[in-house]
N, C-alpha and C positions, 0 to 999 in steps of 0.2 A: 504494500499499499504506499502511496505517496506520503511524504513527510508533511508536517503541519508547522507553520510559523505562528507563534503567539507572543504577545507582549505581556510582561508581568510588571507590576509596580513593586518597588522595594523601598521601604520607609527608612530614612535617616542614614543612608550610606553616603559618605562624603569624602572618602580618601581612596586612592587608587589601590592601595594594598588590600583594603576590604573588598573592592570589586574583584581583584584578582583571586582572592580566596573564594568568593561566590562562584566565579567562573570555573575555577578548578573543581570545586565540589559538585556543581551541577553538571559540568562537562564529563565527569567520571561515571555518571549514571548510564546504565544500559539503555539504549534507545535514543539517547540525546546526540544529535549530530553536530550541532553548532550552538554556542551561547555567547552572547555579548552584553556586558553591563555597561550602561551609560550613566555616568555619575551626574551630569548636568541635569538630566531629566528624572533621575531616580527610577530608571526603567531597565528591564532585562528582556532582550529578545532571544528566544529559544526556538530552534528547529529540532523537532523530535518525531519519532514514529509512534502514533497514538495506539498502535497494536501492541507495542512493547511497554510503553510508560504512559501514565496520564499526568495531568497537571497537578493533581494532589500530591504525587511523590516529589515533583519539582519544587513545589511550595515547601514541603517538609524539609527538602535539602537546604533550602535558603534559610529556614528557621534554625536548622541545626548549626548554621553559621552565626546565629545571634541576630538575625534581621527578620522582620515581618515581610511577607510577600503576599501579593493578591493578584488575581487575574484582572487585566485591565480591559474588561469587556465593555464596550461602549455600544449600546443598543442603537439600531437604526431609528432615527427620529423623523417622522414625517414633517413636511413643511407646515409650520404653523400658519394659520390664516392671518393675512395682513390686516393689522388693526385699523389701517387707514382705508381699507377697501369699502367700508360702510360709509365713509365720509365723502360721498359723491354729490354732485350738485342736484341731481334729480332725487326726489323723495316722493312717497305716496301722497302726502298732503299737498305737495307742490303740483304734481301731475293732476290731482283731482281739481284743484283750484283753477288750473289752466284749462282743463276740459270743461268745466262749468262756464268760464268766461267765453270760450270758444263756441260752446253749444249755444249760449244766448246770442252771441254775435251772428251765428248762421240763422237762428230762428228769428232774428230781427227782420229778416226779408220774407218770412213765412206769415201769411195772414192768420189771424186768430191764434197767435202763439203766446199771448201775453201770460196767461195763467200757468202754462208749462214753464215759461221762463221764471215766474215767481217761485215756483216749486224748486227749480234748479238753483235759484239765488238763496233760498232758505237752506237747501242742502249744503251749499257752499259756505254759508254762514256757520252751520253746524260743524263742518269740516274744519273751520278756522275759529273754533270757540276759544282757543288759547289766546288769540288776539283780542277778543272781546273781554276775557278775563283780565288780561294785561291792562287794558284801558280802565276797567273798574278798579283795579288795584291802584292805579295812578290817581284816580279821582278820589278813592276812599282813604289813601294814605296822607300823611302830613306833607309829602313831597308835592311840588307843583306839578299838575299834569303836563304831559309832553306829546311826543309823536304818536303814541298809541291812542291817546284821547283824540287827537285830531283825525286819525284814521276812522275811529269809531263814529265821530261826528259827521264826517263826510259820507260814510256808509249809510248812516241813519237818514241823512238828507237825501241820498240817492234812492234809498228804499221808499221813503215817504213821497218824494216826487214821482217815483214810478207808479205808486198806488193811485195818486191823484191824477196824473195825466194818462196812465195806461187804460183807465176806464173809458176815456174818450178817444184816445188815439193809440192804437196798438204799437206803432213804431217808436213813438216818443217814450212810451213806458218801458219797452224793451231796451232802449238806448240807455236809460238811467239804471236799469238792472244790469247791463253789461258794464257800465261804469263802476257800480257798486262791487260786482264780482272781480273786476280788474283790481280795485283797491285791495280786495282780500288776497288776490293772486300776488300782487307786488309785496303785500305784507309777508306772505309765506316765503317769497323769493328773498326778501330782506332777512328773514330768520335764518334761511339756509346759508346765505352769504356771510352772515355774522358768525354762524357756527364753524364754517370752514375757515374764516379768518382767525377765530380764536384758537382752533387747532394748529394753524400755521404759526401763530404768534407764540404758542406754547411748545413749539418744536424743540427748543433747547433743553427744556426739562424732559421732554420725551426722549431725547437723545441720551440724557443721563440715565434714565430708567432703563432704556434699551441696551445700555452698555453692560448691565448686570448679566452674568452668565446664566444660561438656560439650564444647564446641568452641573452637578458637582459630584465628586467622589466622596462617599460616605462610608463610615465603618459600622457594620452591623453583623452581629453573630460571628465575630472574628473573621470576617470577610469584607472585602471592599466591593462596593457596587456603585454604579452610576445612577443617580436619582435626580429627578427634576428639582430645581431649586425651590420651586413653590411648595414642595412637600417636606422641605427641611424644617425640623422642629427644634425647639430649645432643647439644650443638653445633648444634642446629637453630635457625634464626632465627625469632623470634615477633614479630608486628607488634602493638603495643599502642596503642590510641587512647582518647580520653575515654570514661569509664564502662565500659571493659573490665576484667575481672577477670583478674589475672595468673595463668596456669596453671601455671607452673613457677619454680623459683629460678634465677636467672641474672644476667648482667651486661649493662649497657646498652652497646651498641656504636655507637649512633647516636641522636641526638635529645635532647630535653629535655622533662621532664614533672613534674608534681607528684603524689605518690602518698599514699594514705591507707592506712597499715599497722596501723590500729587493731584489725583482726581478729586480728592476730598479737601486737602489743605493747600494745594498749590505749591507745596514745597518739593522740589525735584530730588533733594538729597535722600539717598537710600537710607532706610531706618532698620536697624537690627532688631530682630524679634527673637526671643527665646522663651523658655518656660516661665509662665506667669505674665508675659507681655500681652497687652490688649491689641486686637487688630480690628480693622474696620472693613465693611463691605465695599467692594469696588476698588480695593487696593490690589496691586499686582505683585506677585511673588517673583523676585529677580533671580534669587539663587537659594540653594538649600530646600528643605522640606520640613513641614511642621504638621502637627495634628492640632485641630482647633475645636474647642467645645463651644458650640453655638449658644449665644445668649439672647441675641435679637435677630429676628429674621424678617424678611418682607418689608412692609411699610414701616416697621419699627426700627430699621437700621438708621444710623446717623445720616447716611447719604440721602436716603428716601425722605427723612424727616426734614432735612434742609431743602430738598427739591419741592416737597409739599408746602413748605413755608414760602418759597418763591412764588408758587402758584397762588397761594392765598393772598399774597401781596398783589399779584397781578390782577386778581379778580376784584379787588377793592375799588369801588367806584366813587370814593370820597375825595378824589383829586380836586383841589380848589383852583380850577383854572381861571384865568382873568375874566372869561365870559360865561362863567357857570351861572351867575345870576340871570343872564339873559335866557339861558336854557330852561331855568325854572319857570319863567314867565313867557316861554315861547307860545303856548296855546293862546294866551291873552293877546299877545302882539299879532299873531296870525289871524285870529278871528276878528280883531279890530280892522286889520288891513283888508281882509276879505269882505267884511261888511261895508267898508268905505268904498272899495272898488265896485261891489255889486250895486250899492245905493247910487253911486255916481252914474252908472249906465242906466239905471232905472229912472232917475230924474232927467236924464239927457233924452229920454224918449224910447229907449229900448224896451222890448217886452220882458215880462217877467222870467220867461225861460232863458233868455239871453243873459239876464243878470244872475240867474241861478247857476248857469254854466260858468260864469266868471267867478262866482263864490266858490264853486267846486274846484275850478282850476287853481286858485290861490291856496286853498286848503291842501289839495293834493301835492302842490309843489313843496310843501313843508311836512309831509306825512311820514317821512322816513327818519331814522335816528341817527342822522349824520353828525349832529352836534355833540351828543353824548359819546358816540363811538370814536370820535376824533381824539379824545383823551384816553379812552379805555384800551384801544389797540396799542397806542404808544406805551402806556404804562405796563401792559402785559409783555410787550417785547422787551422793554428795558429791564424789568425785574427778572425775567428768565435769562436774559443775556448776562446780567450781573452775577447770577448764580454760577455760570460757567467761569467767570473771572474771580470766583471765591469771595464775592461780596453778597451779603445777605441783607436785604432791606426787610425789616420785620413789619413795616407798615407803610402804606402808600404815602403817609404824611412824612415819614423820614425820607422816602424817595424824592418827594416834592421839594422839601425844604433844604436838603443837603446842598444843592447847587446854589442856594441863596446865602450861604454861610458868610457872615461878616467878620466873626472872630473864631479862630480855631485855637483852642487851648489844649496843649499836648503834654502828656506825661513822657519824659524822654526814655526811661528804661524800656528797652524793647522796641520802641517806636522810631526813635532817632539814633540812639547810641546802643551798642551792645550791652546787655546786662552784665556780662562777665568782663573782667579785666584781661588785657593782653600785654605781656611783658614787651617792652620797647627797648630797654637799656640793661646790660649786665656788665657792670664795671668793677673789677677786682683791684685791690691795692697793688702798689708796685711789686711788693714781695710776696704776692699771693698769685698763684696760677689760676686761670679761669676755671680749669677743670676742678681744681680743689674747691674753689668757691661754689661751683655748681653742686658738687658732692655734699658740701655742708648745707647749702640751701635746700637741697632735696631731702636730706636727712632730717632737718629741722621742720620743714613745712609740709612734707608729703602726707602726714596724718592729720593735719590741721583742716578745719572746715572754713577758715577765713577766705574771703574772696581773693585776697592777695596771694595767699598759699595755694589756692587752686590754679591761679594764673601761672605761678612759678612751676607747679607740678606739670601742667599741660605743656608749658614751654620745654621743660627738660625731657619730658617723655617723647616729645615730637622731634627734638633736635638730634641730628646726627653727630656723634662725637668725633672730634679730631683725634689723631693718633696720640698726641701728647697728652690730651685730656684722658683718653681711655687708659694710658699708663698710670696716670695719677689715680684714677678710680681703682685700678687693679692693685696698686701698691697699698692704698688705704684699706681696701677690702681684705687683703691678706692678713691684716693686723687683727681681724676678727673682733672679739669682744673688747680689746683694748682700743680699737678704733672708735667703737660706740662710746666707750668711757671718755675718750678724749673729747667728744662732742659736748661734754658738760661745761666746757669753758666758753662755748660759743652761744651767742644770743642774736635775736633779730628784733629790731625796734622800728616803730614808725617815727617820723621826724618829731612829732609832739612828745613821744616817749623819750627820745634822745634829750630833748631840752629839759623835761621834767626830772629826768635822772642825772642831770648835769654831766653827761658823758662828753669827753673832749672830742670835737669834730671840726675844729677850726680849719684844718687843711681841706676839709671836704665842703665847707660852707658854700663857697661859690658854685661848686658843681651841683650841690643839692638845690640851691636857690634857682639855678638856671633850669633845672629839671621841673621844679615846681611851677616856675613861671611859664613853662610850656604846657602846663595843665596836666602834669603826670604826678602820680602817687609814688613816694619813695619809701623803700624798705631798706634799713640799714643793718649790716651784719657786723658784729663785734667779736673779738677774742679777748677775753679778760679786759673788757671795757675799752679796747683799742679797735677803731674802725678798720675792717679788713675788705670792705667792699659794699656796694650799693646796687640795688636792683630797682628799676623804675617801670611802672606799668600805667596804662591808661585805658579808658573806655574808647573803643574805636567807633567812628561814625558809620552807620549802616550805608552801604554804597549808594542806594537810591534816594536817601533821606534828604540830602541837600537839594537835589533836583526837584523832589516833591514839594519841599517847603517854598522853594522859588516859584513853582508853578501856582501854588495857593496864593502867594503874594501878587503874582502877576494877574490873577483872576479877581483881585480886590479883597482878599481875605487877610486880615491882620493876625499874625501868628504870635502866640505866647507859649513859651516853652518852659516847663518846670524840670529841673534836673537835680540830682543828688551830687554831693561832693563839695569841694572847697570853692572859695571865691575865684581862685586862679583857674580852676577846672572850668568853672562857668564862663569866665571871661574868654579863655581860649576857644571854648565851644561856640560862643557867640561870634568870635571873629571868623572861625572856620565856616560857620553856617551863614554868616553875614546877616544875623538877626539882631534886632534892637531889644526885644523883650525876652530876656532869659533870666530866670530866677533860680536861686540855689538855696539850699538849707531852709526850705520853706516848711510851714506847718499847715495842717489841714484848715485851720481858721484863716490863715493868710490866703490860702488858695480859694476858699469859698468867698472871702471878701473881694477878691479880684473878680470872681465870676458874678458876684452881685453888682459890682460896679459897671460890668459889660452888659448887664441885663437892661438894656434901654428899649424904648418903644421903636418899632419897626427895624429892630436889628435881630440877627439870628446867631447864637453861640453854639459851637460844636465842641464837645469835650471828648478827647481821644485818649484812651488809656488801656493798659492791659487788664486792669481791675477797676473799672469805673464805679463799681458798687460801693467803693470805700468813701465816696463823696455824695453829699446831697444833690439831687438833680433839680432842686427847686428853681435855680436860676439858669439851668441849661435847657436849650431848645432841642438839641440832638445829642444823645449819648452814643458814642461809637466805641465798641469793644474790639481791640486789635489782638491778633494772635490768639483767637479763641480755639482754633483747631477743630476737631470733629465734634467736640462736646461743649458747646457754648453754655456758660453758666450765668452770664451777666443779664439778670432778669430785666433791668431798666433800659438796657441798650436798645436803640431803634435800629442800629446798624451793626452787623457782625462782620468783621474781616477775619477769615479763618486763617490767614497766614500773617507773618510778621513783616508786613510791608506797608510803609506809609503811602507808597505809590498807589496802593489799592484804594485808599481813601481819596486820593486825587482822581482816580478813575471814577469813583462814585460821585464825587463832586462835579466832574466834567459831564458824566452821564445825566445827572440830575439837571444841571444847567441847560444842556442841549435839549432834554426832554421838555423842560419849561418853554424853551424858545420855540420848538417844533409845535407844541400844542397850541401856543399863542398864535403862531402864524396860521396854523391849519383852521383853527376856530374862527380867526378873523376872516379867512377866505370863505368859510361856511356862512358867516353872517353877511358877508357881501353877496353871496349866492342868494340867500333868503330875500335880501333887499331887491336884487335884480329880478328874481323870480315874481315878486309881488308886482313890480313895475311892468315886467313883460307880459305876464299872464293876466294881470288885473287891468292894464290900461293900453299898452302899446299894441299888442296883437289884436285884441278886440276892436281897436280903432282902424286898423288897416285891413281886416278881414270882414267879409260880409256876415260871418257867423262867428260866435265865440269858439275859441280853441277847445277841442275835446279835452276833458280833464285826464284822459289816459296819457296824453302827450306830456302833461305836467308830471304825472307819475313816472313816466320814463326818464324825464330830466332829473327828478329827484333820485331815481335809482343810479343814474350816471354819477351824480354827486356822491352818493353812498359808496359806489365802487371806487372812486378816486380817493375817498377817505380811507377805505379798508386796504386798498392796494395802491399806495401813492407811487408815482413815478420815481425811480431811483435816480438820485443826483449825486455827483461827485463831491 
């Protein structure tokens, strides 16, 4: 019988020696013709004779080597139905509405067809009962009535006019019924266009959701199987190997791997994960393999919760556009304009049917929701696009106000400068080798939890030693316990401690002062109270911070920066960033006092910090939490920046500013359209035509305006 090729998964095999052991063990089995272990993917390809040996014996041989093995059988999965296939233009409701209007249009030319047309119109009304409900909701709610109410008014006028005129003249009655059904048809078409538009606007969030894997390797009854991600439950064990996308939030219970969490946090740096580490759905395993115990699945994962938050913000209709007050009173304006136009023609000698058609034309020209949608679509697109850039707007108010920021108050740790110190200078005395000073510094500071000590430890661990330095380390290390005892004469002091303890340092005073004037912190090492060297360290400015601050100032925002450290550090930081308002050694009361002084009428203050909950938000318009990661906890924050980049706030600022400008331009265009429509359909066209323009044409023009709002022409 022909041989069989099968792929097996091997958990936690990471070195070539282990792979060779497994290959040798499995290759010695009777019936196995070829075996190859691939460490990068933790897989084993085996060619064997199924009549001589089965996969159970192969797995047992791997387990005898100390590793778990499972068959990597991936079932054939049929193509899932396209979620977008249902989102087509035509729908049952739309087709019925069009058929009703077309049928009445045809019956218009048939004698004695009025009452069948009435029945068709009533059926069309029943088919579009949602539009009637929407209008009644507008009229009954505290909100001012709008487009739906205008449509209902126009339809009622058409139906009433049809019943009055149709009893005398069949053709005139059916014409009004045709107009009424056309209103319902255009209403159904509007609904469908809006639905498709919202789906397209939310495409960014859909892409995030679609990026989740459809299947995952789960551990069940000591065997690995491929299961749909939708079926994964809490506490289930998931096997993750290189290039796998993690399907659930959970904790590593076995193994070691490096993960790319940029899809969630935006940070491209690989993150090491080992036993006890927490991992997030949509992260990618770069190397190694781990077993994860699922804790949150599906919509409960951090990624899905953030995506849902973006969708919630996008669907919020509370955007306070410059012309929203006009939209609230749109019905009143249009009715007044329609009555004025109809009355004018009636008093000029035209008959009542002519005036009625003018009235309907003006009403139909404003019967679609272009004004409201002009902001809704823009907000939805902005919120979902911001999610892809790791900016979460928790409310549409924050999205709207961010671009109007007058004062940006920033906490520097993490936002502008690194939270951790970085060693900049390592200066030994003339009779002290650099290698020996490094050894002493490491021995004294390696077990300390002080920020300066951590900086020295990182510096020494990352530095490649020179040959002479290595010899010094070796010589001191050979002294063993005596070397450790000799360290008792060495001490490390800050500059203030040197002064307090009256330790002689006059020869170093100029050098220490120079370093301090450069905004650096100095640690001084002594042997029997004699200075043997100094080490300087400073907080480094985050690479994109200066550009981000300049961009904020360029756009009219005044920046206030709070920083920890000495006056010299604050001064140097202000010079490097070219900022005027930099404060150091501040208290919570001083900070809140500044915020209160900035809280003026018609100004917006944004407070940006890694932990903004530590200060009262009473005098703050927008609270922004920076570097929140996958698990934001700042309850009062209106904006979450998942990564540690001030440039992300600048992006949010620019996005909000552009959004406000685009909505203002678009709504101004719509107001101009409404004004022109009233003049054209109410006065100009009736004056030059022997008959009033059919309201259906006004409906078509309103639909074109709606389409331009939903799908604006792209501009560079």
